[in-house]
matplotlib code that plots the C-alpha trace (Angstrom):
import matplotlib.pyplot as plt

x = [-103.4, -103.7, -106.3, -108.6, -108.4, -109.3, -111.9, -113.7, -117.2, -118.6, -122.1, -125.1, -124.5, -126.4, -124.4, -122.1, -119.6, -117.9, -118.4, -115.7, -117.0, -115.2, -114.8, -112.8, -110.3, -109.9, -109.6, -107.1, -105.0, -104.8, -103.3, -101.0, -99.7, -98.8, -97.1, -95.3, -93.9, -92.8, -91.1, -89.3, -88.6, -88.8, -87.0, -84.0, -83.7, -84.3, -84.7, -81.8, -79.6, -80.6, -82.5, -85.2, -86.7, -87.2, -88.6, -91.1, -92.2, -92.7, -94.4, -97.0, -97.5, -97.9, -100.6, -102.3, -102.2, -103.8, -106.6, -107.2, -107.4, -109.9, -112.0, -112.0, -111.7, -112.7, -115.6, -117.1, -116.9, -118.3, -120.5, -121.5, -124.8, -123.6, -119.9, -118.8, -121.1, -119.3, -115.8, -115.5, -114.8, -111.1, -110.4, -112.2, -110.4, -107.1, -107.9, -108.3, -105.2, -102.6, -102.9, -102.9, -100.0, -97.9, -98.5, -97.6, -94.5, -93.6, -93.5, -91.0, -89.0, -88.7, -87.7, -85.0, -83.7, -83.5, -81.6, -79.3, -78.5, -77.8, -75.4, -73.7, -73.3, -71.8, -69.4, -68.3, -67.8, -65.8, -63.7, -62.9, -62.0, -59.7, -58.0, -57.5, -56.1, -53.8, -52.5, -52.0, -50.1, -47.7, -47.1, -45.3, -42.5, -42.2, -41.7, -39.2, -37.2, -36.9, -35.9, -33.6, -31.0, -31.2, -30.9, -27.9, -26.0, -26.5, -25.5, -22.2, -21.4, -22.3, -24.7, -26.5, -29.7, -29.7, -31.8, -34.3, -34.7, -35.3, -37.8, -39.7, -39.7, -41.0, -43.8, -44.8, -44.7, -46.8, -49.3, -49.4, -49.9, -52.6, -54.3, -53.8, -56.3, -59.1, -61.6, -61.0, -58.9, -59.0, -57.5, -55.3, -53.7, -53.1, -51.6, -49.3, -48.0, -47.8, -45.5, -43.4, -43.3, -42.2, -39.4, -38.2, -38.0, -36.5, -33.4, -32.9, -32.4, -30.6, -28.3, -29.7, -32.9, -35.7, -39.0, -41.8, -44.7, -47.6, -50.6, -53.7, -56.0, -58.3, -60.6, -59.2, -60.1, -63.7, -62.8, -62.2, -60.0, -58.9, -55.5, -52.3, -54.0, -51.9, -48.6, -48.7, -48.5, -45.7, -43.7, -44.1, -42.9, -39.7, -39.0, -39.0, -37.3, -34.5, -34.1, -33.9, -32.2, -28.9, -29.4, -32.0, -34.7, -37.9, -40.9, -44.0, -46.8, -49.8, -52.8, -55.8, -59.2, -62.5, -65.9, -66.6, -63.4, -59.8, -57.4, -54.2, -51.5, -48.1, -45.7, -42.2, -39.7, -38.6, -36.1, -37.0, -34.3, -35.0, -32.2, -33.7, -37.2, -36.2, -34.4, -37.0, -34.7, -35.0, -38.7, -40.6, -43.2, -46.8, -48.7, -52.1]
y = [-89.3, -91.9, -93.8, -90.8, -90.1, -93.7, -94.3, -91.1, -91.1, -87.7, -89.0, -86.8, -83.1, -82.2, -84.5, -82.5, -85.3, -87.4, -91.1, -93.9, -97.4, -100.2, -102.5, -99.8, -99.9, -103.6, -103.4, -100.6, -102.7, -105.4, -102.8, -101.4, -104.9, -105.3, -101.9, -102.8, -106.0, -104.0, -101.3, -103.5, -106.7, -106.2, -102.8, -103.7, -107.3, -106.8, -103.3, -101.7, -104.6, -104.0, -107.4, -105.7, -108.8, -110.6, -107.4, -106.9, -110.5, -110.5, -107.1, -108.5, -111.6, -109.5, -107.3, -110.4, -111.8, -108.6, -108.9, -112.6, -111.8, -109.1, -111.2, -114.5, -113.5, -109.9, -109.6, -112.9, -111.7, -108.2, -108.7, -112.3, -111.7, -109.3, -108.8, -111.8, -114.2, -113.9, -113.6, -110.7, -107.1, -107.7, -104.5, -102.5, -104.3, -103.7, -99.9, -100.0, -102.0, -100.6, -96.9, -97.1, -99.6, -97.6, -94.3, -95.9, -97.5, -94.2, -92.5, -95.0, -94.9, -91.1, -91.3, -93.8, -91.6, -88.7, -90.7, -92.1, -88.5, -87.4, -90.4, -89.4, -85.8, -86.9, -89.2, -86.3, -84.1, -86.9, -87.4, -83.7, -83.7, -86.7, -85.1, -81.9, -83.8, -85.7, -82.4, -81.0, -84.2, -83.6, -79.9, -80.5, -82.9, -80.9, -77.7, -79.3, -80.8, -77.4, -75.5, -77.9, -77.5, -73.7, -74.1, -76.4, -74.0, -71.1, -73.3, -74.3, -70.6, -69.8, -67.3, -65.0, -65.7, -69.4, -68.8, -66.7, -69.5, -72.0, -69.8, -69.1, -72.8, -73.6, -71.1, -72.3, -76.0, -75.2, -73.4, -76.3, -78.8, -77.1, -74.7, -76.7, -79.4, -76.8, -76.2, -72.4, -69.9, -66.2, -64.4, -62.3, -65.4, -66.9, -63.8, -63.3, -66.9, -66.3, -63.3, -65.4, -68.1, -65.6, -64.3, -67.8, -68.7, -65.3, -66.3, -69.1, -66.8, -64.1, -62.2, -64.0, -62.1, -59.8, -60.7, -58.2, -58.7, -56.2, -56.6, -54.3, -55.9, -54.3, -55.8, -59.2, -60.4, -60.9, -63.1, -66.8, -68.8, -72.4, -72.8, -73.2, -72.7, -69.6, -71.1, -73.8, -71.3, -69.3, -72.4, -73.5, -70.1, -70.1, -73.8, -73.5, -70.1, -71.2, -74.5, -73.1, -69.8, -69.0, -65.2, -62.5, -64.4, -62.3, -63.2, -61.0, -61.6, -59.4, -59.8, -57.5, -57.7, -55.8, -56.4, -59.6, -61.0, -61.9, -61.4, -63.3, -63.2, -65.0, -64.6, -65.9, -66.0, -69.4, -70.9, -74.2, -76.7, -80.0, -81.8, -81.1, -81.9, -85.3, -86.3, -87.8, -87.2, -83.5, -83.4, -83.7, -81.1, -81.6, -82.7, -81.9]
z = [-203.3, -206.1, -204.0, -203.7, -207.4, -208.0, -205.3, -204.4, -205.8, -206.2, -206.0, -206.7, -207.4, -204.2, -201.9, -199.6, -198.8, -201.5, -201.0, -200.6, -200.6, -198.7, -201.7, -203.5, -200.6, -201.0, -204.8, -204.5, -202.0, -204.7, -207.1, -204.4, -203.7, -207.3, -207.3, -204.1, -205.7, -208.7, -206.6, -204.2, -206.1, -209.9, -209.9, -207.8, -209.0, -212.7, -214.0, -212.2, -213.3, -216.9, -217.2, -219.2, -220.9, -217.6, -216.0, -218.8, -218.6, -214.8, -215.0, -217.4, -215.3, -212.2, -213.9, -215.1, -211.6, -210.2, -212.8, -212.0, -208.3, -208.9, -211.4, -209.5, -205.9, -205.1, -207.4, -206.3, -202.7, -203.2, -206.3, -206.3, -208.1, -210.8, -211.8, -209.8, -211.6, -214.9, -216.2, -218.7, -219.4, -219.0, -220.8, -218.1, -215.3, -217.2, -217.4, -213.6, -212.7, -215.2, -214.6, -210.8, -210.7, -213.1, -211.2, -207.9, -209.5, -211.2, -207.8, -206.5, -209.7, -209.6, -205.9, -206.8, -209.6, -207.2, -204.6, -207.2, -208.4, -204.9, -204.5, -207.8, -206.7, -203.4, -205.2, -207.4, -204.3, -202.6, -205.7, -205.9, -202.2, -202.6, -205.5, -203.6, -200.6, -202.9, -204.3, -200.9, -199.8, -202.7, -201.9, -198.6, -199.8, -203.0, -201.0, -198.7, -201.6, -203.4, -200.2, -198.4, -201.2, -200.7, -197.0, -197.4, -199.7, -197.2, -194.3, -196.1, -196.6, -192.9, -194.3, -191.9, -193.7, -192.6, -189.4, -191.4, -193.9, -191.2, -189.5, -192.7, -193.6, -190.2, -190.4, -193.9, -192.9, -189.8, -192.1, -194.5, -191.8, -189.7, -192.2, -195.4, -194.3, -193.9, -196.6, -196.5, -194.7, -194.5, -197.5, -195.2, -193.7, -197.2, -198.6, -195.5, -196.0, -199.8, -199.1, -196.8, -199.5, -202.1, -199.9, -199.2, -202.9, -203.8, -201.9, -204.4, -207.3, -205.4, -207.8, -210.9, -211.3, -210.1, -208.3, -208.5, -206.0, -206.0, -203.8, -203.9, -201.4, -198.8, -196.2, -196.9, -193.3, -194.5, -197.5, -197.6, -200.0, -200.4, -198.7, -200.7, -204.0, -204.9, -203.7, -206.3, -209.1, -207.5, -206.8, -210.4, -211.6, -209.5, -210.2, -214.0, -214.1, -211.8, -213.5, -217.1, -216.7, -215.1, -215.1, -216.0, -214.2, -214.1, -212.0, -211.6, -209.2, -208.9, -206.5, -206.5, -204.9, -205.6, -204.1, -205.9, -207.5, -206.6, -209.5, -209.3, -212.0, -211.9, -214.8, -215.3, -218.2, -219.3, -221.7, -223.2, -222.5, -224.2, -222.3, -218.9, -220.1, -221.4, -218.2, -215.8, -212.8, -213.3, -213.9, -210.5, -211.1, -210.0, -213.1, -211.6]

ax = plt.figure().add_subplot(projection="3d")
ax.plot(x, y, z, "-o")
ax.set_aspect("equal")
plt.show()
């Protein structure tokens, strides 16, 4: 494209075909060689490493070299009796070399910027995915720690609920293992496991409080959601209420869905206990 802007000679008004002379191709290749050197040597070796002074110096020398090749070689070959017979009009040569070289280099620079931006975007996505996987890797042991004590206490009492606890824990762990690694799951599946999750934790505060769970969701089979994302809030509510209140625990969970938005609300009452907060052995919550 740049070549045709540079080389096409419109000729006389009555000519039907624009003219391109062979010498213009050769002259343009000289400029293109300079641009090529800038794009694939000066840019990566100097400009992208912030060696601006060296880049500018070599850029000027390269432009000067292109001018000298045109003046002392190409013009003597193609215009030996006119332009090639004298050295001069450097300004006119400069006005040919610099714009073409800068435009060709500008295309490459813009392309490199686009590629770099794509790489940055991909790194951000990778970083988010790594953080999400790290969070998911924390949920499983955290869930087990909080529920094994509950299972142990029921087992000591030979409670009839022990098999149900084991079954619910098995179902949830299977869900975390197989579905938790997916990018999204169906909303119905997530809400079914959330209900199971709430029932399991509700046993921990049995006799010490009330859990209210309201779900107003229709056509959830068509919706997708990130797995485990709601469970983190529910677990946090139970953990802090159970750890800081011996009675009158109140946890309220509401889920509703309209055509475009899922609304999730999780509330719990909480008594500030400086002693437990200051003890690092009692604080194992997920900071993220």
